[in-house]
C-alpha positions in Angstrom: -1.7 -47.1 -54.7 -2.0 -50.8 -55.8 -5.2 -50.0 -57.6 -3.7 -46.9 -59.3 -0.8 -49.0 -60.5 -3.1 -51.6 -61.9 -5.2 -48.9 -63.6 -2.2 -47.8 -65.7 -1.3 -51.3 -67.0 2.2 -51.4 -65.4 3.8 -54.2 -67.5 3.4 -52.6 -71.0 3.9 -49.1 -69.4 7.3 -50.1 -67.9 8.3 -51.9 -71.2 7.6 -48.8 -73.3 9.4 -46.5 -70.8 12.4 -48.9 -70.6 12.6 -49.1 -74.4 12.5 -45.3 -74.7 15.1 -44.8 -72.0 17.4 -47.3 -73.6 17.0 -45.9 -77.1 17.4 -42.3 -75.9 20.5 -43.1 -73.9 22.2 -45.0 -76.7 21.4 -42.4 -79.3 22.7 -39.6 -77.1 25.9 -41.5 -76.3 26.6 -42.2 -79.9 26.0 -38.6 -80.9 28.2 -37.3 -78.0 25.3 -35.7 -76.3 25.3 -35.8 -72.5 22.7 -38.0 -70.9 21.2 -35.3 -68.8 18.1 -33.1 -68.6 16.7 -33.7 -72.1 17.0 -37.5 -71.7 15.3 -37.4 -68.3 12.5 -35.1 -69.6 11.9 -37.3 -72.6 11.7 -40.5 -70.4 9.4 -38.6 -68.1 7.2 -37.5 -71.0 6.9 -41.1 -72.2 6.0 -42.3 -68.7 3.3 -39.6 -68.5 1.9 -40.8 -71.8 1.7 -44.3 -70.6 -0.1 -43.3 -67.4 -2.6 -41.4 -69.6 -3.0 -44.3 -72.1 -3.5 -46.9 -69.4 -6.0 -44.9 -67.3 -8.1 -43.8 -70.3 -8.2 -47.4 -71.5 -9.8 -48.6 -68.2 -12.1 -45.5 -68.1 -13.3 -46.2 -71.7 -13.8 -50.0 -71.0 -15.4 -49.6 -67.5 -18.9 -50.7 -68.6 -17.6 -53.8 -70.5 -15.2 -54.6 -67.6 -18.1 -54.5 -65.1 -19.4 -57.6 -66.9 -16.4 -59.5 -68.2 -13.5 -58.1 -66.0 -15.1 -57.3 -62.7 -11.8 -57.6 -60.8 -10.3 -54.5 -62.4 -10.0 -51.3 -60.2 -13.0 -49.4 -61.5 -15.6 -52.2 -61.6 -14.6 -53.5 -58.2 -14.8 -50.1 -56.6 -11.1 -49.7 -55.6 -11.0 -46.5 -57.6 -13.7 -44.0 -58.4 -14.2 -42.7 -61.9 -13.2 -39.3 -60.7 -9.9 -40.6 -59.3 -9.2 -42.4 -62.6 -9.8 -39.2 -64.5 -7.4 -37.3 -62.3 -4.7 -40.0 -62.8 -5.2 -39.8 -66.6 -5.1 -36.0 -66.4 -1.9 -35.9 -64.4 -0.3 -38.3 -66.8 -1.1 -36.1 -69.7 0.0 -33.0 -67.9 3.3 -34.6 -67.1 3.8 -35.6 -70.7 3.0 -32.2 -72.2 5.0 -30.3 -69.6 8.1 -32.5 -70.0 7.9 -32.5 -73.8 7.4 -28.7 -73.9 10.7 -28.3 -72.1 12.5 -30.2 -74.9 11.0 -28.3 -77.8 8.0 -28.0 -80.1 8.9 -31.0 -82.3 8.9 -33.5 -79.4 5.8 -31.9 -78.0 3.9 -32.4 -81.3 5.2 -35.9 -81.9 4.3 -37.0 -78.3 0.9 -35.4 -78.5 0.1 -37.1 -81.8 1.2 -40.5 -80.3 -1.1 -40.0 -77.3 -4.0 -38.8 -79.4 -3.7 -42.0 -81.5 -3.7 -44.1 -78.3 -6.8 -42.2 -77.1 -8.6 -42.9 -80.4 -7.8 -46.6 -79.8 -9.2 -46.6 -76.3 -12.4 -44.7 -77.1 -13.4 -46.5 -80.3 -10.9 -48.1 -82.7 -10.0 -51.0 -80.3 -13.4 -52.5 -81.0 -13.2 -52.3 -84.8 -11.3 -54.3 -87.5 -8.9 -51.4 -87.9 -7.8 -51.8 -84.3 -4.0 -52.1 -85.2 -4.0 -48.6 -86.8 -3.3 -46.7 -83.6 -0.5 -49.1 -82.7 1.1 -48.4 -86.1 0.8 -44.6 -85.6 1.9 -44.4 -81.9 4.8 -46.9 -82.2 5.8 -45.4 -85.5 6.1 -42.0 -83.9 8.0 -43.2 -80.8 11.5 -43.5 -82.3 11.2 -40.0 -83.8 9.8 -38.6 -80.5 12.7 -40.0 -78.6 15.3 -38.8 -81.0 13.8 -35.3 -81.1 13.5 -35.3 -77.3 17.2 -36.0 -76.6 18.3 -33.6 -79.3 19.2 -36.0 -82.1 18.1 -35.4 -85.7 15.2 -37.7 -86.4 16.8 -38.7 -89.7 19.0 -40.9 -87.4 16.0 -43.2 -86.6 14.0 -43.0 -89.9 15.3 -46.4 -91.2 13.8 -48.0 -88.1 10.4 -46.6 -88.5 9.2 -49.0 -91.4 10.2 -51.9 -89.2 7.8 -50.7 -86.5 4.7 -51.6 -88.6 4.9 -55.4 -88.5 6.1 -55.4 -84.9 3.3 -53.0 -83.8 0.8 -55.4 -85.5 2.3 -58.3 -83.6 2.2 -56.3 -80.3 -1.4 -55.4 -80.9 -2.5 -58.9 -81.6 -0.7 -60.3 -78.6 -2.2 -57.7 -76.4 -5.8 -58.4 -77.6 -5.3 -62.1 -77.3 -5.0 -61.8 -73.5 -8.6 -60.5 -73.4 -9.9 -62.6 -76.2 -12.9 -64.1 -74.3 -13.8 -60.8 -72.6 -13.7 -59.0 -76.0 -15.9 -61.6 -77.6 -18.4 -61.4 -74.7 -18.4 -57.6 -75.2 -19.1 -57.9 -78.9 -15.8 -56.5 -79.9 -14.9 -56.7 -83.6 -11.2 -56.1 -83.2 -8.8 -57.6 -85.8 -8.1 -60.6 -83.5 -11.8 -61.4 -83.2 -12.1 -61.2 -87.0 -9.1 -63.5 -87.6 -9.7 -65.9 -84.7 -7.5 -66.9 -81.8 -5.2 -69.4 -83.4 -4.6 -67.3 -86.5 -4.0 -64.2 -84.5 -1.5 -66.0 -82.2 0.4 -67.4 -85.2 0.4 -64.1 -87.0 1.6 -62.2 -84.0 4.5 -64.6 -83.3 5.4 -64.8 -87.0 5.5 -61.1 -87.5 7.6 -60.5 -84.3 10.1 -63.3 -85.2 10.3 -62.0 -88.8 11.2 -58.5 -87.6 13.9 -59.9 -85.3 15.4 -62.3 -87.8 15.2 -59.7 -90.6 16.9 -56.9 -88.7 19.5 -59.3 -87.2 20.3 -60.8 -90.6 20.7 -57.3 -92.2 23.1 -56.2 -89.5 25.1 -59.4 -89.8 25.4 -59.1 -93.5 26.3 -55.5 -93.3 29.0 -56.2 -90.7 27.4 -54.0 -88.1 26.5 -56.5 -85.5 28.4 -56.4 -82.3 28.6 -59.2 -79.7 26.3 -57.2 -77.4 23.7 -56.6 -80.2 23.8 -60.3 -81.2 23.2 -61.4 -77.6 20.3 -59.0 -77.2 18.8 -60.1 -80.5 19.0 -63.8 -79.6 17.5 -63.1 -76.2 14.6 -61.3 -77.9 14.0 -64.1 -80.3 14.0 -66.7 -77.5 11.5 -64.6 -75.5 9.1 -64.5 -78.5 9.6 -68.2 -79.3 8.9 -69.1 -75.6 5.7 -67.3 -75.8 4.1 -69.2 -78.6 2.5 -71.7 -76.2 0.5 -69.1 -74.2 -1.2 -65.8 -75.0 0.1 -64.2 -71.9 3.6 -65.4 -72.4 3.6 -64.2 -76.0 2.6 -60.7 -74.9 5.3 -60.5 -72.3 7.8 -62.1 -74.7 7.0 -59.4 -77.3 7.4 -56.7 -74.7 10.8 -58.0 -73.8 11.9 -58.4 -77.4 11.0 -54.8 -78.1 13.4 -53.6 -75.5 16.1 -56.0 -76.5 15.9 -55.3 -80.2 15.7 -51.6 -79.8 18.9 -51.6 -77.8 20.5 -54.1 -80.3 19.6 -51.9 -83.3 20.8 -48.7 -81.7 24.1 -50.3 -80.7 24.8 -51.6 -84.2 23.9 -48.5 -86.2 26.0 -45.8 -84.5 
């Protein structure tokens, strides 16, 4: 079980699931829709997609990891390739089955997001266009959640353009954690092209710019509530605290994503 949990990359998986659960609950509450079966199925579908994404990432990188990350579950022998494939398949099956119960639109949006993540794992993560799947998958996520809980996706369309710079920041922060391993594996991801220092500064700058920009717009528009301001400041502090360490920056951006999603949803009802 510990090896299976490590295979699915639990920290980012939990962050995405928590973000989705918070956004879905707030959207449903604001629209007067009960937080019931549709919300639960949507969160379950997102959780399944994260299991699939994490497991396929380690499967795709198993040969590189055998050299540069030998402590990971597949290279160290804690899990077989067959077991990892079963875990990925179960995650995808859970996602598709749960989304199917909520309708064709959530099913299509979720499948597209997972297909984008799979393209990243299989090839694009090692190319200069490595941020592209992040832009696609994170861009689809708000619409997927809204459709899943039964809210018109027009409700979240204004948030989707804000996803692009934040998705870029998340991608750079994620790849920075494996910078040496990627370099040893001859990766040509965007972080490798830009260099470590430039990637860290760009990731932190993009994340902070999104937080400050959205917060400023909500304050000017008179939509900010005390709860949303507190969440916004907490997210900014998390990103700022991470500028001294690649690992801290990654976790700071994950935390900010959850905080700012909740703050935006609370202020735009």
